[in-house]
C-alpha positions as CSV (number, residue, x, y, z in Angstrom):
1,M,115.1,119.4,92.1
2,A,113.4,120.7,89.0
3,Q,110.3,122.7,89.5
4,G,107.2,120.6,89.1
5,S,108.9,117.4,90.4
6,P,106.6,115.1,92.3
7,A,106.0,115.9,95.9
8,V,107.5,114.2,98.9
9,F,105.2,113.1,101.7
10,I,106.7,112.1,105.0
11,V,104.6,109.9,107.4
12,D,106.3,109.3,110.7
13,D,105.1,109.5,114.3
14,D,108.4,110.9,115.5
15,Q,108.1,114.7,115.4
16,D,111.9,115.2,115.5
17,I,112.2,113.0,112.4
18,R,109.5,114.8,110.6
19,T,111.0,118.2,111.4
20,S,114.5,117.3,110.4
21,L,113.6,115.5,107.2
22,T,111.3,118.3,106.2
23,R,114.0,120.9,106.7
24,A,116.8,118.9,105.0
25,L,114.7,117.9,102.0
26,G,113.3,121.3,101.7
27,Q,116.8,122.7,101.5
28,R,117.5,120.4,98.6
29,G,114.5,121.7,96.7
30,F,111.9,119.1,97.4
31,S,108.3,120.0,98.0
32,V,107.6,118.3,101.3
33,S,104.6,117.7,103.5
34,A,104.7,115.7,106.8
35,Y,102.1,113.8,108.7
36,A,102.2,112.2,112.1
37,S,100.1,109.1,111.3
38,A,98.9,107.0,108.4
39,Q,95.3,108.1,108.9
40,A,96.4,111.8,108.9
41,F,98.0,111.2,105.5
42,L,95.0,109.4,104.1
43,D,92.7,112.2,105.3
44,A,94.9,114.8,103.5
45,Y,96.0,113.0,100.3
46,D,93.9,113.9,97.2
47,G,94.5,110.5,95.6
48,E,95.8,112.1,92.4
49,T,99.1,113.7,93.2
50,A,102.2,111.8,92.0
51,A,104.6,111.6,94.9
52,C,107.3,109.8,96.9
53,L,106.0,108.6,100.2
54,V,108.7,108.4,102.9
55,L,107.1,106.1,105.3
56,D,107.9,104.9,108.8
57,Y,107.2,101.2,109.4
58,G,106.6,101.2,113.2
59,M,103.8,103.6,113.9
60,P,100.9,103.2,116.4
61,G,97.5,102.5,114.8
62,M,98.0,101.7,111.1
63,N,101.6,100.8,110.5
64,G,103.6,101.5,107.4
65,L,103.0,98.1,105.7
66,E,99.3,98.4,106.3
67,L,99.2,101.9,104.8
68,Q,101.2,100.6,101.8
69,A,98.6,97.9,101.3
70,V,95.7,100.4,101.4
71,L,97.4,102.6,98.8
72,N,98.2,99.6,96.5
73,R,94.5,98.6,96.6
74,Q,93.5,102.1,95.7
75,D,95.9,102.3,92.8
76,R,97.5,105.6,93.7
77,P,100.4,107.2,91.9
78,L,102.8,106.9,94.8
79,A,106.1,105.1,95.3
80,V,107.1,104.2,98.8
81,V,110.5,104.5,100.6
82,F,110.4,103.0,104.0
83,V,112.5,104.4,106.8
84,T,112.4,102.6,110.2
85,G,114.2,101.8,113.4
86,H,111.9,98.8,114.1
87,G,111.5,96.6,111.1
88,G,113.5,93.4,110.4
89,V,114.1,91.2,107.4
90,P,110.5,89.8,107.1
91,E,109.1,93.4,107.1
92,S,111.6,94.6,104.6
93,V,110.9,91.6,102.3
94,Q,107.2,92.2,102.5
95,A,107.6,95.9,101.8
96,I,109.8,95.3,98.7
97,R,107.5,92.6,97.4
98,A,104.6,95.1,97.7
99,G,106.5,97.6,95.5
100,A,108.6,99.7,97.9
101,V,111.6,101.3,96.4
102,D,113.7,100.5,99.5
103,F,113.6,99.8,103.2
104,L,116.1,102.0,105.0
105,E,117.1,101.5,108.6
106,K,117.5,104.5,110.9
107,P,120.0,106.1,111.1
108,F,120.6,106.4,107.4
109,R,122.7,108.7,105.3
110,Q,120.8,111.6,103.9
111,S,122.4,111.1,100.5
112,A,121.0,107.5,100.4
113,L,117.5,108.8,101.1
114,V,117.7,111.4,98.5
115,A,118.8,108.9,95.9
116,R,115.8,106.6,96.8
117,I,113.4,109.6,96.7
118,E,114.5,110.5,93.2
119,M,114.0,106.9,92.1
120,A,110.6,106.9,93.7
121,Q,109.5,110.2,92.0
122,Q,110.2,108.7,88.6
123,I,108.2,105.6,89.4
124,A,105.4,107.7,90.7
125,L,105.3,109.7,87.4
126,E,105.2,106.4,85.5
127,K,102.3,105.2,87.7
128,Q,100.4,108.4,87.2
129,A,100.8,108.2,83.4
130,A,99.6,104.6,83.4
131,L,96.6,105.5,85.5
132,L,95.7,108.3,83.2
133,R,95.9,106.0,80.2
134,R,93.6,103.5,81.8
135,R,91.1,106.2,82.6
136,D,91.2,107.4,79.1
137,L,90.5,103.9,77.8
138,G,87.7,103.5,80.3
139,A,86.2,106.8,79.2
140,R,86.4,105.7,75.5
141,F,84.7,102.4,76.1
142,S,82.0,104.0,78.2
143,R,80.8,105.9,75.1
144,L,79.8,102.6,73.4
145,T,76.1,101.5,73.3
146,A,75.1,98.0,74.4
147,R,74.9,96.9,70.8
148,E,78.4,98.3,70.1
149,E,79.8,96.5,73.1
150,E,78.3,93.3,71.8
151,I,79.9,93.8,68.5
152,V,83.2,94.6,70.0
153,E,83.1,91.4,72.2
154,R,82.2,89.4,69.1
155,M,85.1,90.8,67.1
156,V,87.6,90.2,69.8
157,D,86.4,86.8,70.8
158,N,86.0,85.5,67.3
159,P,88.8,86.9,65.2
160,A,88.2,84.4,62.4
161,E,84.6,85.7,61.9
162,V,84.7,89.4,61.9
163,S,83.1,90.2,58.6
164,S,80.0,92.3,58.8
165,K,78.0,89.4,57.3
166,E,79.3,86.9,59.9
167,I,78.7,89.3,62.8
168,G,75.2,90.1,61.5
169,N,74.3,86.5,61.2
170,A,75.5,85.8,64.8
171,L,73.6,88.8,66.2
172,G,70.6,88.7,64.0
173,I,71.1,92.1,62.3
174,S,71.9,93.2,58.8
175,P,75.4,93.6,57.5
176,R,74.7,97.2,56.8
177,T,73.7,97.8,60.4
178,V,76.9,96.1,61.5
179,D,78.9,98.4,59.2
180,H,77.2,101.4,60.8
181,H,78.0,100.2,64.3
182,R,81.6,99.4,63.3
183,A,82.2,102.9,62.0
184,R,80.8,104.3,65.2
185,I,83.0,102.0,67.3
186,L,86.1,103.1,65.5
187,E,85.1,106.7,65.9
188,K,84.4,106.5,69.6
189,L,87.5,104.5,70.4
190,K,89.7,106.7,68.2
191,I,91.2,103.7,66.4
192,R,91.3,102.6,62.7
193,S,91.6,98.8,62.7
194,L,90.7,95.5,64.4
195,V,94.3,95.1,65.5
196,E,94.1,98.4,67.4
197,L,90.7,97.3,68.9
198,V,92.2,94.0,70.2
199,D,95.1,95.9,71.7
200,L,92.8,98.4,73.5
201,V,90.6,95.6,74.9
202,S,93.7,93.8,76.2
203,K,94.9,97.0,77.9
204,L,91.6,97.7,79.4
205,K,91.3,94.1,80.8
206,A,94.9,94.3,82.2
207,G,94.0,97.5,84.0
208,R,91.0,95.9,85.7
209,D,93.0,92.9,86.9
């Protein structure tokens, strides 16, 4: 694996599995950390690292599907590969629908796991990039004043009435004041046109859904 590739986290209550996978994947160049339970992983994970999560389904306490649901709600840059000796068709379908790369039954070929891990690492990087983009958008919009937010909302919701005069009449302020606010909005959001503004607002709303 190339240096700097996303990490691999193993979560499995079977110590022999953790040891063997850590050794085998480490020999292939993966950066591996292993945890005996879902809670141990949650306690250790920084929430920011892009990684493949090799996750056992049938663990005591929080099982693999429950951990996957928690991580999905938290919008973490992780991609999950399930490995299990206990799950069946309903569990595998649920895992895949929730975004898992695959649901491998033990015993499995190491080459199959490696292929899934490499797929998961790419997905994790894409998730991390998308997360950073959403944060950047949020940071840009957070710089707007209440009046600037009001003007943005007016421009996006009423695309046929976006002249400074029309916005000023609607908000009870002068066109010159609107011009000033519009210039500041473009500067703060790092854009140059109404088309870009509509696109940014759409992306921000999509990230919140």
